[in-house]
KOLTI-362112 format. One line per 10 residues: number of its first residue (from 1); their letters; for each residue x, y, z of C-alpha. Coordinates in pm, 1 decimal. Layout:
<atoms>
NUM> A> X Y Z | ...
</atoms>
This chain:
<atoms>
1> MKGKNLAKLL> 6883.1 2978.2 2931.0 | 6875.8 2813.5 2618.1 | 6939.1 2475.9 2775.4 | 6585.9 2559.1 3002.7 | 6427.9 2654.2 2670.7 | 6488.3 2378.6 2516.9 | 6391.4 2130.1 2802.8 | 6029.6 2304.3 2871.3 | 5978.4 2299.3 2508.9 | 6036.1 1889.2 2453.2
11> GGLILLGIVV> 5842.0 1843.2 2797.3 | 5558.3 2009.4 2670.0 | 5573.2 1830.5 2380.7 | 5510.3 1555.7 2537.1 | 5284.0 1630.5 2756.5 | 5092.5 1668.0 2446.1 | 5201.5 1352.4 2274.1 | 5078.6 1144.7 2575.8 | 4750.2 1388.1 2600.7 | 4697.4 1323.7 2238.8
21> LVAFYWLNNR> 4751.6 892.3 2252.6 | 4541.4 878.9 2536.0 | 4246.9 1060.5 2368.2 | 4310.4 847.0 2085.3 | 4294.3 500.0 2305.4 | 3995.9 582.6 2520.2 | 3823.0 705.4 2140.7 | 3883.1 397.6 2065.1 | 3810.1 130.1 2295.9 | 3486.0 298.2 2471.7
31> SDDSVFSKDG> 3243.6 26.2 2498.6 | 2910.7 188.2 2362.1 | 2674.1 -27.8 2235.0 | 2380.5 227.0 2112.0 | 2273.7 280.1 1766.5 | 2326.5 618.0 1755.0 | 2643.0 852.7 1858.4 | 2691.3 1058.2 2199.2 | 2645.3 1373.5 1870.1 | 2332.5 1245.1 1795.3
41> ETNTEAQKIL> 2452.9 1153.9 1437.0 | 2324.2 772.5 1278.2 | 2569.9 551.8 1262.1 | 2437.7 278.8 983.0 | 2349.8 384.9 585.7 | 1993.7 321.9 667.3 | 1994.1 597.0 970.0 | 2170.6 834.2 757.2 | 1866.4 802.0 492.9 | 1623.9 767.8 707.9
51> SKDLDRNYPA> 1683.1 1145.3 890.1 | 1610.4 1308.8 559.8 | 1277.2 1479.4 544.5 | 1118.5 1428.9 210.7 | 825.4 1698.4 283.5 | 1083.4 1934.9 400.4 | 1403.2 1883.3 175.9 | 1265.8 1670.4 -131.1 | 1557.8 1606.6 -358.1 | 1643.6 1858.1 -632.7
61> SVREVVRLYA> 1751.2 1711.3 -947.3 | 1646.0 1435.3 -1135.3 | 1999.8 1262.0 -1074.0 | 1985.2 1307.0 -659.0 | 1623.0 1124.5 -697.2 | 1784.8 831.4 -896.8 | 2075.0 855.1 -651.3 | 1886.7 820.4 -331.7 | 1686.1 537.5 -445.7 | 2013.3 376.0 -539.5
71> RITKCWYSEK> 2146.0 449.6 -215.4 | 1808.1 333.1 -80.9 | 1887.5 -33.4 -284.2 | 2185.2 -53.3 -215.8 | 2086.5 -42.1 161.3 | 1858.8 -318.5 123.2 | 2058.4 -532.0 -34.8 | 2443.5 -467.6 159.0 | 2310.2 -394.1 532.7 | 2130.4 -586.6 803.8
81> ISEGEFSELA> 1835.6 -340.7 862.9 | 1555.9 -420.7 1178.5 | 1240.1 -462.0 1016.2 | 1082.5 -118.2 1050.0 | 1400.4 54.2 882.2 | 1287.2 -207.2 629.7 | 915.0 -34.6 629.5 | 1055.6 272.0 654.8 | 1305.2 268.4 401.1 | 1025.1 140.0 178.9
91> KMQHGLFDEE> 858.4 398.3 187.1 | 1052.6 669.1 180.9 | 1127.1 497.4 -184.2 | 736.5 493.3 -234.3 | 769.1 881.4 -201.7 | 991.7 915.2 -507.3 | 724.1 688.2 -740.2 | 485.4 911.5 -1005.1 | 173.8 928.6 -858.2 | 96.3 633.7 -1211.0
101> LAEENPLIGF> 345.3 417.0 -1083.2 | 282.4 446.0 -660.5 | -90.2 331.2 -801.1 | 18.4 74.7 -942.7 | 212.9 -31.0 -693.5 | 39.1 25.3 -304.3 | 263.9 35.9 -72.9 | 206.4 -283.3 113.4 | 181.0 -482.8 -196.6 | 579.4 -290.0 -303.3
111> TERLKNEVIA> 670.3 -354.3 58.3 | 613.3 -742.9 38.7 | 795.9 -772.8 -327.8 | 1059.9 -572.6 -184.6 | 1090.8 -769.9 142.5 | 1103.5 -1111.8 -84.5 | 1331.9 -995.3 -310.5 | 1593.8 -922.5 -68.8 | 1523.0 -1213.8 148.4 | 1602.8 -1420.1 -234.2
121> AGEEKKTISS> 1886.2 -1223.1 -299.9 | 2051.3 -1306.1 37.1 | 2019.2 -1689.7 -10.0 | 2226.8 -1657.6 -336.7 | 2427.2 -1402.2 -93.2 | 2391.9 -1124.5 -345.2 | 2482.9 -773.4 -242.7 | 2522.8 -475.6 -436.0 | 2864.8 -336.3 -403.9 | 2758.1 12.6 -542.4
131> YQVQKESSVK> 2660.0 200.4 -773.4 | 2706.8 515.2 -1021.2 | 2492.7 751.4 -1157.2 | 2505.2 918.4 -1481.7 | 2573.0 1328.7 -1406.1 | 2349.3 1573.3 -1445.8 | 2449.3 1743.8 -1766.0 | 2383.4 1372.7 -1930.2 | 2018.9 1365.7 -1853.9 | 1809.9 1348.5 -2136.2
141> KWKTEEDSFA> 1487.5 1586.8 -2076.2 | 1229.3 1657.3 -2349.6 | 823.8 1778.6 -2309.1 | 503.5 1705.9 -2438.7 | 209.1 1913.0 -2442.6 | 120.4 1825.8 -2073.3 | 431.5 1696.8 -1924.2 | 828.5 1723.1 -1858.9 | 1057.8 1431.3 -1860.5 | 1399.8 1343.1 -1797.2
151> SIVVCFVTKI> 1575.4 1023.2 -1825.3 | 1892.2 905.6 -1687.7 | 2131.2 544.5 -1612.4 | 2265.7 432.7 -1334.7 | 2472.9 73.6 -1361.5 | 2428.9 -157.5 -1015.8 | 2708.0 -364.2 -899.7 | 2612.7 -653.1 -783.9 | 2869.9 -900.0 -569.4 | 2749.5 -1283.5 -588.0
161> NKKGFEYTYE> 2871.5 -1502.1 -376.0 | 3229.5 -1626.5 -461.9 | 3125.3 -1601.4 -863.2 | 3258.7 -1263.8 -861.5 | 3007.6 -912.6 -978.5 | 2732.7 -838.4 -1227.0 | 2650.1 -495.9 -1338.8 | 2295.5 -425.0 -1416.8 | 2254.3 -93.1 -1591.1 | 1936.2 99.3 -1581.2
171> EFLLREDEKG> 1756.7 375.5 -1734.9 | 1494.4 581.1 -1479.1 | 1235.4 760.2 -1629.0 | 1129.0 1047.1 -1419.1 | 813.4 1337.3 -1512.6 | 799.2 1624.3 -1313.0 | 459.0 1706.2 -1101.2 | 267.7 2021.1 -953.7 | 526.6 2075.4 -754.5 | 848.8 2072.1 -993.3
181> QWKIVGWQKT> 949.9 1758.5 -820.2 | 1109.4 1510.4 -1056.4 | 908.1 1143.6 -953.2 | 972.0 790.0 -1116.1 | 756.2 693.3 -1377.6 | 979.7 360.8 -1396.0 | 1273.5 202.3 -1521.3 | 1389.4 -118.0 -1725.3 | 1749.5 -268.5 -1809.3 | 1967.4 -81.7 -2091.0
191> EPIEIED> 2276.2 -199.5 -2290.3 | 2590.8 -56.8 -2078.5 | 2713.7 264.9 -2096.1 | 2999.5 471.7 -2012.1 | 2941.8 644.0 -1696.0 | 3115.7 939.2 -1590.8 | 3173.1 1032.7 -1277.6
</atoms>
């Protein structure tokens, strides 16, 4: 009796193992040239970013606004994206700008300048390999009579061909708008600081 139960158990385990191996092989070797996966999720970072609806789900904090800005920037300098994706990402990043910054940098001019910068970086084989944004607890906030402001630092790590890595620290200035959303007023290079995860 014990021998029959043991044989059934071993047979079941072997059959289960075969099913798992076949499923694994099928999932990893199917030819799927589509841009989107079967379950509707996007495959590229650009598509994941573009799936966000900023009108309905704007980033809730200073850090999240700047993280999205940095994520889009990394995408431009590190991924192959279509012309349409490039324009949509530029529009999305422009949507993070404060009203004054947006007026000073109309979308068409902003997109063209950005395109030229990305092309130049590609010719020099520069890619942004990563970025690090200060924690929300490190955000500096202050108020004036009319507005609420905040600042936060980002470190972009740029890989330059075979020369190694370059670390660029930028401090972003944001202002809270009438909807309570933090918008980017501008940014400037700053001295290196330690950024904790």
